[in-house]
C-alpha positions as CSV (number, residue, x, y, z in Angstrom):
1,M,30.5,0.9,12.4
2,L,30.0,-2.4,10.6
3,D,31.2,-2.5,7.1
4,R,28.9,-4.1,4.6
5,A,31.7,-6.5,3.5
6,E,32.2,-7.7,7.1
7,T,31.2,-11.3,7.7
8,L,28.2,-11.8,9.8
9,S,28.3,-14.0,12.8
10,V,26.6,-17.3,12.5
11,R,24.1,-16.2,15.1
12,T,23.2,-13.0,13.3
13,K,23.0,-14.7,10.0
14,R,20.6,-17.2,11.4
15,F,18.2,-14.8,13.0
16,L,18.3,-11.7,10.7
17,P,15.8,-13.2,8.2
18,Y,13.4,-14.0,11.0
19,L,13.6,-10.4,12.2
20,L,12.7,-9.0,8.8
21,A,9.9,-11.6,8.6
22,V,8.4,-10.4,11.9
23,A,8.7,-6.8,10.9
24,I,6.9,-7.4,7.6
25,F,4.2,-9.6,9.3
26,M,3.5,-7.0,12.0
27,Q,3.1,-4.2,9.4
28,M,1.0,-6.3,7.0
29,L,-1.2,-7.6,9.7
30,D,-1.8,-4.1,11.1
31,T,-2.7,-2.9,7.6
32,T,-5.2,-5.7,6.8
33,I,-6.7,-6.2,10.3
34,L,-8.0,-2.6,10.5
35,N,-10.5,-2.5,7.6
36,T,-12.9,-5.1,9.0
37,A,-12.9,-3.2,12.4
38,L,-13.6,0.3,11.0
39,P,-17.5,0.1,11.5
40,S,-17.1,-1.0,15.1
41,I,-14.5,1.7,15.8
42,A,-16.8,4.3,14.3
43,Y,-19.8,3.3,16.5
44,D,-17.6,3.4,19.6
45,L,-16.2,6.8,18.8
46,N,-19.6,8.2,17.8
47,A,-18.6,8.6,14.1
48,S,-20.2,7.5,10.9
49,P,-18.6,4.3,9.4
50,L,-18.6,6.1,6.0
51,T,-16.3,8.8,7.3
52,M,-13.6,6.5,8.7
53,H,-11.3,6.8,5.6
54,S,-9.0,9.2,7.3
55,V,-7.8,6.4,9.6
56,V,-6.5,4.5,6.6
57,I,-5.3,7.5,4.6
58,S,-3.3,9.1,7.5
59,Y,-1.1,6.0,7.7
60,T,-0.5,5.5,4.0
61,L,0.1,9.2,3.5
62,I,2.9,9.2,6.1
63,L,4.4,6.1,4.5
64,A,4.4,7.8,1.1
65,I,6.1,10.9,2.5
66,F,8.9,9.4,4.5
67,T,9.7,6.2,2.6
68,P,11.9,8.1,0.0
69,I,14.4,9.1,2.7
70,S,14.6,5.7,4.5
71,G,17.7,4.6,2.5
72,Y,19.5,7.9,3.2
73,L,18.8,7.8,6.9
74,A,19.9,4.2,7.1
75,D,23.2,4.9,5.4
76,R,23.7,8.0,7.6
77,F,22.8,6.7,11.0
78,G,23.0,2.9,10.6
79,T,20.5,0.1,9.9
80,K,20.3,-0.9,13.6
81,T,19.7,2.6,14.8
82,L,16.9,3.4,12.3
83,F,15.3,0.0,12.7
84,S,15.1,0.5,16.4
85,V,13.6,4.0,15.9
86,A,11.1,2.5,13.4
87,I,10.0,-0.2,15.8
88,F,9.7,2.3,18.6
89,F,7.5,4.7,16.7
90,F,5.3,1.9,15.2
91,T,4.7,0.4,18.7
92,L,4.2,3.9,20.2
93,G,1.7,4.7,17.5
94,S,-0.2,1.4,18.2
95,L,-0.4,2.3,21.9
96,L,-1.7,5.8,21.0
97,C,-4.3,4.3,18.7
98,A,-5.5,1.9,21.4
99,L,-5.8,4.8,23.9
100,A,-7.5,7.2,21.5
101,P,-10.7,8.7,23.0
102,N,-11.9,10.2,19.6
103,L,-11.4,10.0,15.9
104,T,-8.9,12.9,15.8
105,A,-6.6,11.2,18.4
106,L,-6.9,7.9,16.5
107,I,-5.8,9.6,13.3
108,G,-2.8,11.1,15.1
109,G,-1.8,7.7,16.4
110,R,-2.0,6.3,12.9
111,M,0.3,9.0,11.7
112,V,2.9,8.1,14.4
113,Q,2.5,4.4,13.3
114,G,3.1,5.5,9.7
115,L,6.3,7.2,10.6
116,G,7.6,3.9,12.0
117,G,6.2,1.9,9.1
118,A,7.9,4.1,6.6
119,F,11.3,2.9,7.8
120,L,10.5,-0.5,9.2
121,T,10.4,-2.8,6.2
122,P,12.7,-0.8,3.9
123,V,15.5,-0.7,6.5
124,A,15.2,-4.3,7.4
125,R,15.2,-5.4,3.8
126,L,18.2,-3.1,3.1
127,A,20.2,-4.6,6.0
128,L,19.4,-8.1,4.6
129,I,20.5,-7.2,1.1
130,K,23.7,-5.7,2.3
131,S,24.5,-8.6,4.7
132,Y,24.2,-11.6,2.4
133,P,26.2,-12.6,-0.7
134,R,24.3,-12.3,-4.0
135,D,23.9,-16.0,-4.4
136,E,22.1,-16.3,-1.0
137,I,19.8,-13.2,-1.3
138,M,17.0,-14.7,-3.3
139,P,16.0,-17.7,-1.1
140,V,16.4,-15.4,2.0
141,L,14.1,-12.7,0.6
142,N,11.6,-15.3,-0.6
143,F,11.4,-16.6,3.0
144,T,11.0,-13.1,4.5
145,V,8.1,-12.1,2.1
146,M,6.0,-15.0,3.1
147,P,4.5,-13.1,6.1
148,A,3.5,-10.4,3.6
149,L,1.3,-13.0,2.0
150,I,0.0,-14.6,5.2
151,G,-0.9,-11.3,6.9
152,P,-3.6,-10.3,4.4
153,L,-4.9,-13.9,4.6
154,I,-5.6,-13.9,8.4
155,G,-5.9,-10.1,9.1
156,P,-9.5,-9.4,8.0
157,M,-10.9,-12.5,9.8
158,L,-8.8,-11.8,12.9
159,G,-9.9,-8.2,13.0
160,G,-13.6,-9.3,12.8
161,Y,-13.3,-11.8,15.7
162,I,-11.3,-9.4,17.9
163,V,-14.0,-6.7,17.8
164,E,-16.7,-9.2,18.6
165,V,-14.9,-11.2,21.3
166,A,-13.0,-8.3,22.9
167,S,-12.9,-4.7,21.6
168,W,-11.3,-2.8,18.7
169,H,-8.5,-1.6,21.0
170,W,-6.9,-5.0,20.9
171,I,-6.3,-4.6,17.2
172,F,-3.6,-2.2,18.1
173,L,-2.6,-3.7,21.5
174,I,-1.5,-6.9,20.0
175,N,1.3,-4.9,18.3
176,L,2.8,-4.1,21.7
177,P,4.3,-7.5,22.6
178,I,5.4,-8.1,19.0
179,G,7.0,-4.7,18.8
180,A,8.8,-5.2,22.2
181,L,10.2,-8.5,21.0
182,A,11.2,-7.0,17.6
183,F,12.9,-4.1,19.4
184,I,15.0,-6.4,21.6
185,A,15.8,-8.7,18.7
186,G,16.8,-5.7,16.6
187,L,19.3,-4.7,19.3
188,S,20.7,-8.2,19.3
189,F,20.7,-9.3,15.7
190,M,20.5,-6.3,13.4
191,P,23.9,-5.2,12.1
192,N,24.5,-1.4,12.2
193,L,25.4,-1.0,8.6
194,K,26.4,2.5,7.4
195,E,27.7,3.9,4.2
196,R,29.0,7.1,2.8
197,C,26.0,8.8,1.4
198,S,25.5,11.7,-0.9
199,K,23.9,14.8,0.3
200,L,20.1,14.6,0.9
201,D,18.1,16.6,-1.6
202,L,16.4,18.4,1.3
203,K,14.8,21.1,-0.8
204,G,13.3,18.5,-3.2
205,F,12.1,16.4,-0.4
206,L,10.3,19.3,1.3
207,L,8.7,20.4,-2.0
208,F,7.6,16.9,-2.9
209,S,6.4,15.8,0.5
210,S,4.6,19.1,1.2
211,G,2.8,18.9,-2.1
212,L,1.9,15.2,-1.4
213,F,0.6,16.0,2.0
214,L,-1.5,19.0,1.0
215,S,-3.0,17.3,-2.1
216,V,-4.1,14.2,-0.2
217,Y,-5.3,16.3,2.8
218,G,-7.5,18.4,0.4
219,F,-8.9,15.3,-1.2
220,D,-9.5,13.7,2.2
221,R,-11.4,16.8,3.4
222,L,-13.7,16.6,0.4
223,G,-14.6,13.1,1.4
224,H,-15.9,14.4,4.8
225,G,-18.2,16.9,2.9
226,E,-17.1,19.8,5.2
227,H,-14.5,22.5,5.2
228,L,-14.7,22.7,1.4
229,V,-12.7,26.0,1.3
230,G,-9.8,24.4,3.3
231,A,-10.0,21.3,1.0
232,L,-9.7,23.4,-2.1
233,I,-6.9,25.5,-0.7
234,G,-5.0,22.2,0.2
235,L,-5.5,20.9,-3.4
236,I,-4.4,24.2,-5.0
237,L,-1.3,24.5,-2.7
238,G,-0.4,20.9,-3.2
239,G,-0.6,21.2,-7.0
240,T,1.5,24.3,-6.9
241,L,4.2,22.7,-4.8
242,F,4.3,19.7,-7.2
243,A,4.7,22.1,-10.1
244,L,7.5,23.9,-8.2
245,Y,9.2,20.5,-7.6
246,W,8.9,19.6,-11.2
247,R,10.6,22.8,-12.2
248,Y,13.3,22.4,-9.6
249,A,14.0,18.8,-10.4
250,A,14.4,19.6,-14.1
251,F,17.4,21.7,-13.4
252,Y,19.0,19.8,-10.5
253,E,20.9,16.7,-11.5
254,K,20.7,15.0,-8.1
255,A,17.1,15.7,-7.4
256,L,15.2,13.2,-5.2
257,F,13.2,12.0,-8.2
258,P,15.0,13.0,-11.4
259,T,12.7,14.2,-14.3
260,K,14.8,12.0,-16.6
261,L,12.7,9.1,-15.3
262,W,9.8,10.4,-17.4
263,L,11.8,10.0,-20.6
264,I,11.6,6.3,-20.2
265,R,8.3,5.4,-22.0
266,T,7.5,2.1,-20.2
267,Y,8.2,3.8,-16.8
268,R,6.0,6.7,-17.6
269,V,3.1,4.6,-18.8
270,G,3.6,2.1,-16.0
271,L,3.6,4.7,-13.3
272,T,0.6,6.6,-14.8
273,G,-1.4,3.4,-15.3
274,N,-0.4,2.2,-11.8
275,L,-1.9,5.4,-10.3
276,V,-5.2,5.3,-12.3
277,A,-5.8,1.6,-12.0
278,R,-5.1,1.6,-8.2
279,L,-7.7,4.3,-7.7
280,G,-10.3,1.6,-8.3
281,M,-8.4,-1.5,-7.2
282,S,-7.1,0.0,-3.9
283,A,-10.6,1.0,-2.9
284,I,-11.8,-2.6,-2.8
285,P,-10.1,-3.6,0.6
286,F,-11.6,-0.5,2.1
287,L,-15.1,-0.6,0.5
288,V,-16.0,-4.3,0.7
289,P,-15.8,-4.7,4.5
290,L,-17.9,-1.5,4.9
291,Y,-20.4,-2.8,2.3
292,L,-20.8,-6.2,4.0
293,Q,-21.3,-4.7,7.5
294,V,-23.1,-1.4,6.7
295,A,-25.2,-2.4,3.7
296,R,-25.7,-6.1,4.0
297,E,-25.5,-6.0,7.9
298,Y,-23.1,-8.9,8.3
299,S,-21.2,-9.2,11.6
300,P,-17.5,-8.2,11.7
301,S,-16.4,-11.9,11.9
302,E,-18.7,-12.9,8.9
303,A,-17.3,-10.0,6.9
304,G,-13.7,-10.9,7.8
305,F,-14.3,-14.5,6.8
306,M,-15.8,-13.5,3.5
307,L,-12.6,-11.5,2.7
308,I,-10.3,-14.4,2.9
309,P,-10.7,-15.3,-0.9
310,I,-9.1,-12.0,-1.9
311,A,-5.8,-12.8,-0.2
312,A,-6.0,-16.5,-1.0
313,A,-6.5,-15.8,-4.7
314,G,-3.6,-13.3,-4.7
315,L,-1.4,-16.0,-3.2
316,S,-2.5,-18.6,-5.7
317,A,-2.1,-16.4,-8.7
318,K,1.7,-15.8,-8.3
319,P,2.8,-19.1,-10.0
320,F,0.6,-18.5,-13.0
321,I,1.7,-14.9,-13.8
322,P,5.0,-15.6,-15.5
323,H,3.3,-18.3,-17.7
324,L,0.5,-15.9,-18.6
325,L,3.0,-13.1,-19.5
326,R,5.0,-15.5,-21.7
327,R,1.8,-16.5,-23.6
328,I,0.1,-13.2,-24.1
329,G,2.6,-10.5,-23.3
330,Y,2.5,-7.4,-21.1
331,R,0.3,-5.1,-23.1
332,P,-2.6,-7.5,-23.7
333,M,-2.3,-8.7,-20.1
334,L,-2.7,-5.2,-18.6
335,V,-5.4,-4.1,-21.0
336,V,-7.5,-7.2,-20.9
337,N,-7.1,-7.8,-17.2
338,T,-8.1,-4.2,-16.4
339,M,-11.3,-4.8,-18.3
340,I,-11.9,-8.0,-16.4
341,L,-11.4,-6.1,-13.1
342,T,-13.9,-3.5,-14.3
343,I,-16.5,-6.3,-14.9
344,I,-15.8,-7.8,-11.5
345,I,-16.1,-4.5,-9.6
346,S,-19.3,-3.7,-11.5
347,A,-20.7,-7.2,-10.6
348,I,-20.0,-6.4,-6.9
349,A,-22.0,-3.2,-7.4
350,Y,-25.0,-4.5,-9.2
351,L,-25.1,-8.3,-8.5
352,G,-23.6,-8.4,-5.0
353,E,-27.0,-7.8,-3.2
354,S,-28.5,-10.9,-4.8
355,L,-25.6,-13.2,-4.4
356,S,-25.3,-15.8,-1.6
357,K,-22.3,-15.8,0.6
358,P,-20.5,-18.5,-1.5
359,G,-21.3,-16.7,-4.7
360,F,-20.0,-13.4,-3.3
361,M,-16.8,-15.1,-2.0
362,A,-16.3,-16.6,-5.5
363,L,-16.6,-13.1,-7.0
364,L,-14.0,-11.8,-4.4
365,F,-11.7,-14.7,-5.4
366,L,-11.8,-13.6,-9.0
367,A,-11.1,-10.0,-7.9
368,G,-8.1,-11.1,-5.8
369,F,-6.7,-13.2,-8.7
370,S,-7.0,-10.4,-11.2
371,N,-5.6,-7.8,-8.7
372,S,-2.5,-9.9,-8.1
373,C,-1.9,-10.4,-11.9
374,Q,-2.4,-6.6,-12.4
375,F,-0.1,-5.5,-9.6
376,S,2.7,-7.9,-10.5
377,T,2.6,-7.1,-14.2
378,M,2.4,-3.3,-13.7
379,N,5.3,-3.3,-11.2
380,T,7.7,-5.5,-13.3
381,L,7.1,-3.5,-16.5
382,T,7.4,-0.2,-14.8
383,I,11.0,-0.8,-13.6
384,A,12.1,-3.1,-16.4
385,R,14.0,-0.5,-18.5
386,L,15.4,1.7,-15.7
387,R,19.1,2.4,-16.0
388,P,21.3,1.2,-13.1
389,D,21.8,4.7,-11.8
390,H,18.0,5.3,-11.8
391,V,16.9,2.0,-10.3
392,S,16.9,3.3,-6.7
393,A,15.0,6.5,-7.4
394,G,12.7,4.9,-9.9
395,S,11.8,2.0,-7.5
396,T,11.2,4.3,-4.6
397,L,9.0,6.6,-6.7
398,M,7.0,3.6,-7.7
399,V,6.4,2.6,-4.0
400,V,5.4,6.2,-3.2
401,N,3.0,6.2,-6.2
402,Q,1.4,3.0,-4.9
403,Q,0.9,4.5,-1.4
404,L,-0.4,7.7,-3.0
405,A,-2.9,5.7,-5.2
406,L,-4.1,3.8,-2.1
407,S,-4.7,7.1,-0.2
408,L,-6.5,8.6,-3.2
409,G,-8.5,5.5,-3.8
410,V,-9.8,5.4,-0.3
411,A,-10.4,9.1,-0.3
412,L,-12.3,8.8,-3.6
413,S,-14.4,6.0,-2.2
414,A,-15.4,8.1,0.8
415,L,-16.1,11.1,-1.3
416,L,-18.5,9.1,-3.5
417,L,-20.2,7.4,-0.6
418,N,-20.9,10.8,1.0
419,L,-21.6,12.6,-2.2
420,Y,-24.5,10.4,-3.4
421,P,-27.0,11.4,-0.7
422,H,-26.6,15.0,-1.7
423,F,-28.1,14.2,-5.1
424,V,-30.5,11.5,-3.9
425,P,-31.6,12.5,-0.3
426,E,-33.7,9.3,0.1
427,A,-30.8,7.0,-1.0
428,T,-30.4,3.8,0.9
429,K,-27.0,2.5,2.1
430,M,-27.1,-0.1,-0.6
431,A,-27.7,2.5,-3.3
432,Q,-24.8,4.5,-2.0
433,F,-22.5,1.5,-2.3
434,K,-23.8,0.6,-5.8
435,F,-23.0,4.2,-7.0
436,T,-19.6,4.1,-5.4
437,F,-18.6,0.7,-6.7
438,G,-19.9,1.6,-10.2
439,T,-17.9,4.8,-10.3
440,V,-14.7,3.1,-9.0
441,A,-15.1,0.5,-11.8
442,F,-15.1,3.4,-14.3
443,F,-11.7,4.6,-13.0
444,T,-10.4,1.0,-13.3
445,F,-11.7,0.8,-16.9
446,A,-10.1,4.2,-17.7
447,S,-6.6,2.8,-16.9
448,S,-6.9,0.4,-19.8
449,F,-6.6,3.4,-22.2
450,V,-3.3,4.3,-20.5
451,F,-2.0,0.7,-21.0
452,M,-3.0,0.8,-24.6
453,R,-0.1,3.2,-25.1
454,L,2.3,0.4,-24.6
455,H,3.9,-1.2,-27.6
456,K,3.1,-4.8,-28.6
457,H,6.6,-6.0,-27.7
458,D,7.1,-4.1,-24.5
459,G,8.5,-6.4,-21.8
460,E,9.3,-9.1,-24.4
461,G,12.9,-9.2,-23.5
462,L,12.1,-9.4,-19.8
463,I,9.8,-12.4,-20.4
464,K,12.5,-14.2,-22.4
465,K,15.1,-13.5,-19.8
466,R,13.0,-15.0,-17.1
467,S,12.2,-18.0,-19.3
468,K,16.0,-18.6,-19.7
469,D,16.5,-18.2,-16.0
470,R,14.0,-20.9,-15.3
471,R,15.7,-23.3,-17.6
């Protein structure tokens, strides 16, 4: 057992940040490379491109379920052990996806991938934080998150070219050599850090994760337009389990996610706004590639190229966000920017058909810039007033909330796409997407009313603190 205070060897200290960077890059590339390839995968598996949302949801759902126990398992079994297990399952899931003969098998492979992904980045980041002195952590973490910014930049375009030049199977096969190298490097450079850990709230985990799974499953089934009874049963059982967890957590001091978190007003508003806003915002990376290929009939490589501005804008927005927050504050930033996003999504819906490629890419650049501002502002405000003993649970619940919002946003998009023809049987593909984008924009707009509940000076101390830090 390696104690966290033990000095790392020069060799380990040199290569550990690269190991985390590779893990993050592999996960982020896999997440962003898939969306562009979904129509090609659908055609090959004899499925409709508009019913491929389960491939995305199955992965994010497993992430949301198992991420909360990643820290406990790392402390219990060691960071090297869990990192190796995570790499193994992520790589195995990639292989299963590549070999999938049908949509059901592909979804199963994505769930195996998600099991590895739930532990992959959190454990590697935990090992890094525990291994370096506080004064060295920030530059090391800044280095390791760069792949998280690069992955979305090249992922959509790479996915489009792969399905045209080779086949969609290579989207998953490229993870095999990277995973093998990461597994070997993990055995060589990852310290096996362990700590005494408190008892896992197993009952709370089972109630919460079961409620999460059944709720998202029910919503996902609605998006397929079939098995409606099973979908409603899933939603009802999921809601019941969430209610039971809430009752349980209210009386158990060491619950997985203490109900005391909801007594913090900025956390409560931030988490709720995060969920509602992301229902619309998280649908964009899923909807836009489908829209470009299915409705506007662009090739996968053309669609992938046109998505670059979203990631490029997100990257370029980062330096401006602290300045904007100091000038206008958190509340105006969240309320106004949410309305701007609503206008942009509505423009995609009702102007996108008439826009040229450069014009549409400019619109996506604005969407990426606003998205980045919204995500960063929501996240920092949500955790700003957490007490030290609530930081871990509060931060983890925020991550789970983000994955849940992504799952529900994609499921909502699929539901809307497949629901519209039931009301307008002669609807064109373009009309389906217009209806879906327009409805998604409404959910984004609705989140502005949540953020209006913030006080004028919320986050003010955080802005001043950062301003002093910069000086």
